[in-house]
C-alpha positions as CSV (number, residue, x, y, z in Angstrom):
1,M,0.4,0.6,0.1
2,K,3.3,3.0,0.8
3,K,4.3,2.1,-2.5
4,L,1.0,2.5,-4.4
5,G,0.6,5.4,-2.5
6,N,4.1,6.7,-3.5
7,V,3.1,5.7,-6.9
8,Y,-0.3,7.9,-6.5
9,L,2.0,10.3,-5.5
10,A,4.3,11.2,-7.9
11,L,1.5,11.5,-10.8
12,I,-0.5,13.6,-8.9
13,L,2.9,15.8,-9.4
14,L,4.0,15.5,-12.2
15,F,0.3,16.5,-13.2
16,L,0.0,19.4,-11.5
17,Y,4.5,20.2,-12.4
18,L,4.5,19.2,-16.1
19,P,3.3,22.1,-17.7
20,I,5.6,24.1,-15.2
21,F,8.5,22.0,-16.8
22,V,7.7,21.8,-19.9
23,L,7.3,25.8,-20.1
24,I,10.9,26.4,-18.2
25,V,12.3,24.5,-20.5
26,F,11.1,26.0,-24.1
27,S,11.2,29.5,-22.5
28,F,15.7,28.7,-23.4
29,N,14.7,27.1,-26.5
30,E,16.1,28.8,-29.4
31,T,13.2,28.6,-31.9
32,K,9.5,30.0,-31.1
33,S,9.0,26.0,-31.3
34,R,7.0,24.7,-28.7
35,S,7.3,20.7,-29.7
36,V,11.0,21.2,-30.4
37,F,13.5,22.1,-28.7
38,S,15.7,22.9,-31.2
39,G,19.1,24.3,-29.4
40,F,19.9,26.7,-25.8
41,T,19.1,30.4,-25.2
42,L,18.1,33.0,-23.0
43,D,17.2,35.9,-26.2
44,W,14.1,35.4,-25.0
45,Y,14.6,37.1,-21.6
46,V,16.8,39.5,-23.1
47,R,13.5,40.3,-25.5
48,L,11.7,40.2,-22.5
49,F,13.2,43.1,-20.7
50,H,13.3,44.8,-23.4
51,N,9.9,45.3,-24.3
52,K,8.0,47.9,-22.5
53,A,4.3,47.1,-22.7
54,I,5.3,44.1,-20.1
55,I,7.8,46.2,-18.3
56,A,5.3,49.3,-17.9
57,S,2.4,46.3,-16.6
58,L,5.0,44.4,-14.4
59,I,6.0,47.6,-13.0
60,N,2.1,48.7,-12.2
61,T,2.2,45.2,-11.1
62,L,4.7,45.2,-8.6
63,I,3.5,49.0,-6.8
64,I,-0.2,48.1,-6.7
65,A,1.1,43.9,-5.0
66,T,3.2,45.6,-2.2
67,L,0.5,48.6,-1.4
68,A,-2.5,45.8,-1.4
69,S,-0.4,43.9,0.7
70,I,1.0,46.6,3.0
71,I,-2.4,48.2,3.1
72,S,-4.7,45.0,4.0
73,T,-1.8,44.0,6.3
74,V,-2.5,47.0,8.7
75,L,-6.0,46.1,8.4
76,G,-6.4,42.4,8.9
77,T,-4.0,42.8,11.9
78,L,-6.4,45.6,13.3
79,A,-8.9,43.2,12.8
80,A,-7.7,40.1,14.0
81,I,-7.4,41.9,17.3
82,G,-10.5,43.5,17.9
83,I,-12.2,40.0,16.7
84,N,-9.9,38.1,19.3
85,S,-11.2,40.4,21.7
86,M,-15.2,39.7,20.6
87,K,-17.2,36.7,22.5
88,K,-17.8,32.9,21.4
89,V,-20.3,34.0,19.1
90,P,-20.4,37.4,17.7
91,K,-16.3,36.1,17.2
92,A,-17.9,33.0,14.9
93,V,-20.2,34.8,13.4
94,V,-17.8,37.7,12.0
95,M,-15.3,34.9,11.1
96,N,-17.2,33.1,9.0
97,I,-18.3,36.9,7.2
98,T,-13.8,37.0,6.8
99,N,-14.0,33.2,4.9
100,M,-16.9,34.2,2.5
101,P,-14.3,36.3,0.3
102,V,-11.6,33.1,0.3
103,I,-14.8,30.8,-1.0
104,N,-16.7,33.0,-2.9
105,P,-16.1,32.2,-6.7
106,E,-13.2,35.1,-8.3
107,I,-15.7,35.7,-10.9
108,V,-18.6,36.8,-8.5
109,T,-16.7,39.1,-6.8
110,G,-15.4,40.9,-9.7
111,V,-18.4,41.6,-11.6
112,S,-19.3,43.1,-7.9
113,M,-16.7,45.0,-7.6
114,M,-17.0,46.3,-11.5
115,L,-20.8,48.0,-10.7
116,L,-19.9,48.5,-7.5
117,F,-17.2,51.7,-9.4
118,V,-19.5,52.0,-12.3
119,F,-22.4,53.2,-9.2
120,F,-19.5,55.5,-7.3
121,A,-18.2,56.7,-11.0
122,A,-21.5,58.4,-11.9
123,R,-21.4,60.4,-9.1
124,M,-17.8,61.1,-8.5
125,N,-16.8,61.3,-11.4
126,L,-14.6,58.0,-10.2
127,E,-12.6,56.0,-13.8
128,F,-11.6,52.4,-14.1
129,G,-7.7,52.4,-13.3
130,F,-5.0,53.0,-10.4
131,V,-7.1,52.9,-7.8
132,T,-9.8,50.8,-8.4
133,L,-7.5,48.1,-8.9
134,L,-5.9,48.7,-5.6
135,I,-9.8,49.3,-4.2
136,A,-10.3,45.4,-4.8
137,H,-6.8,43.8,-4.4
138,I,-7.1,45.6,-1.1
139,T,-10.2,43.9,-0.4
140,F,-9.4,40.5,-1.1
141,D,-6.8,40.7,0.6
142,V,-7.5,41.3,3.7
143,P,-9.3,37.9,5.0
144,Y,-6.1,36.2,3.6
145,V,-4.3,38.4,7.0
146,I,-7.1,37.7,9.2
147,L,-6.8,34.0,8.2
148,N,-3.3,33.8,8.9
149,I,-3.5,36.1,12.2
150,M,-6.3,34.1,14.6
151,P,-4.2,31.1,14.3
152,K,-1.3,32.7,16.5
153,F,-3.8,34.7,18.9
154,K,-4.7,30.9,19.4
155,Q,-1.6,29.3,20.0
156,M,-0.5,32.7,22.8
157,D,-1.5,32.8,25.7
158,P,-4.8,34.2,25.9
159,H,-3.5,36.6,29.4
160,L,0.3,37.6,28.5
161,F,-1.4,41.1,27.6
162,E,-2.7,41.1,31.1
163,A,0.4,39.6,32.7
164,A,2.1,42.7,31.3
165,Q,0.1,45.5,32.5
166,D,0.6,43.2,35.6
167,L,4.6,44.4,35.5
168,G,3.9,47.5,34.7
169,C,3.7,47.7,30.9
170,S,1.0,50.2,29.6
171,P,-1.2,48.8,27.7
172,F,0.4,50.0,24.3
173,Q,4.1,48.7,25.3
174,S,2.1,45.0,25.9
175,F,1.0,45.2,23.0
176,R,4.0,46.2,21.4
177,K,6.8,44.7,23.4
178,V,4.7,41.2,24.2
179,I,1.6,40.7,21.5
180,L,3.3,42.5,18.4
181,P,5.5,39.8,18.3
182,E,4.0,36.7,19.1
183,I,1.3,37.3,16.3
184,M,4.2,38.8,14.0
185,P,5.4,35.3,12.0
186,G,1.4,35.3,11.3
187,I,1.5,38.8,10.2
188,I,5.2,37.9,7.8
189,S,2.9,34.7,6.9
190,G,-0.1,37.1,6.1
191,F,1.5,39.4,3.8
192,L,3.6,37.3,1.7
193,M,0.1,35.5,0.6
194,A,-1.7,38.5,-0.2
195,F,1.8,39.5,-2.2
196,T,1.5,36.1,-4.3
197,Y,-2.8,36.6,-4.4
198,S,-2.0,40.5,-6.0
199,L,0.4,39.2,-8.3
200,D,-1.1,36.4,-9.6
201,D,-4.7,38.0,-10.0
202,F,-6.4,38.1,-13.0
203,V,-9.7,37.8,-12.9
204,I,-10.8,40.9,-9.9
205,S,-7.9,42.6,-12.1
206,Y,-9.9,41.7,-15.2
207,F,-13.4,43.4,-14.3
208,T,-12.0,46.2,-12.0
209,S,-8.8,47.3,-14.2
210,G,-9.0,50.5,-16.8
211,S,-6.8,51.2,-19.7
212,T,-4.5,53.5,-18.2
213,S,-3.5,50.9,-16.0
214,Q,-3.3,46.8,-16.2
215,T,-1.3,44.4,-14.1
216,L,0.8,42.2,-15.5
217,P,-1.8,38.8,-16.0
218,I,-3.4,41.0,-18.1
219,T,-1.0,42.0,-20.6
220,I,-0.2,38.3,-21.3
221,Y,-4.1,37.2,-21.5
222,S,-3.8,40.4,-24.5
223,M,-1.1,38.7,-25.8
224,T,-1.6,35.5,-26.1
225,R,-5.0,36.3,-27.6
226,R,-3.5,37.0,-30.5
227,K,0.6,35.4,-31.2
228,I,2.2,33.0,-28.4
229,S,5.3,34.5,-28.3
230,P,8.5,32.6,-25.9
231,E,8.7,36.0,-23.8
232,I,5.1,34.9,-21.9
233,N,7.1,31.9,-21.4
234,A,10.2,33.2,-20.2
235,L,7.9,35.7,-17.8
236,S,5.6,33.4,-16.2
237,T,9.4,31.4,-15.7
238,L,9.8,34.5,-13.4
239,L,6.2,35.1,-11.9
240,F,7.0,31.4,-10.9
241,I,10.5,31.0,-9.5
242,A,9.5,34.5,-7.1
243,V,5.9,32.9,-6.2
244,V,8.6,30.0,-4.9
245,A,10.6,32.0,-3.7
246,I,8.1,33.6,-1.7
247,L,6.0,30.1,-0.9
248,I,10.1,29.2,0.3
249,V,10.0,32.1,2.7
250,K,7.0,31.5,4.2
251,N,7.7,28.0,5.5
252,I,10.6,29.3,6.6
253,I,8.9,31.6,9.3
254,E,6.4,29.2,10.4
255,T,8.9,26.0,10.7
256,K,11.0,29.0,13.0
257,Q,8.0,29.4,14.7
258,A,7.0,26.8,15.1
259,K,10.4,25.2,16.7
260,K,9.8,28.3,19.2
261,N,6.6,27.2,20.6
262,A,7.5,23.9,21.2
263,G,10.8,25.0,22.5
264,Y,8.4,27.4,25.1
265,K,6.4,24.0,26.0
266,G,9.5,21.9,26.4
267,V,10.5,24.8,28.8
């Protein structure tokens, strides 16, 4: 049974990662062929960084992802602190509401936000572009930040805040010196998760972007509608590497925190 399980796992991983592996390999192909590897070259990566449309979209995506991640991390942290202080029933209700944007289909969120922006556009002269994209990204990032921070509150001794105040700390000092270090791994994980989702979001961005501000996934989609260039393979490879690097950092932080918690329990 163990061998069968290993074979099954290998087939699942092959099914998931073989297309990505093929994409990475053909990003180094000399020709535009997507079936025959004729030779190794870095020309497509060089051309990628000379493509003004892609570079402009990449910069715009990084700016939006960074701003949305920072703002959503601040809002999500404050929200998590407030939720943690609630009583059992209201806390359960709020957490269920927080989970709804996560499980809600992205196309529903995208269309609903588009209609909301259209409503405000007619009354406040709001144009689709950078502002609408940023608001949309903050909206779907905040729940992920909350869901990353809340488990840290569950792992923490609920009496730490009161104990710090008994030892002479003010409420702000108790939060800064005791609570914040305890939930910091969750905050960092939430930030990285929010940045990752903002970086590769397509559906919601497609409905809330304008002609003046587009993200990289939308630019890639518009390129594939005409003719697929190996530049897209090169770009997708770089994005994949970036996301993997973020996930590795996130796992390292969580592993260190788990070892730290285990050390405390051992004492």
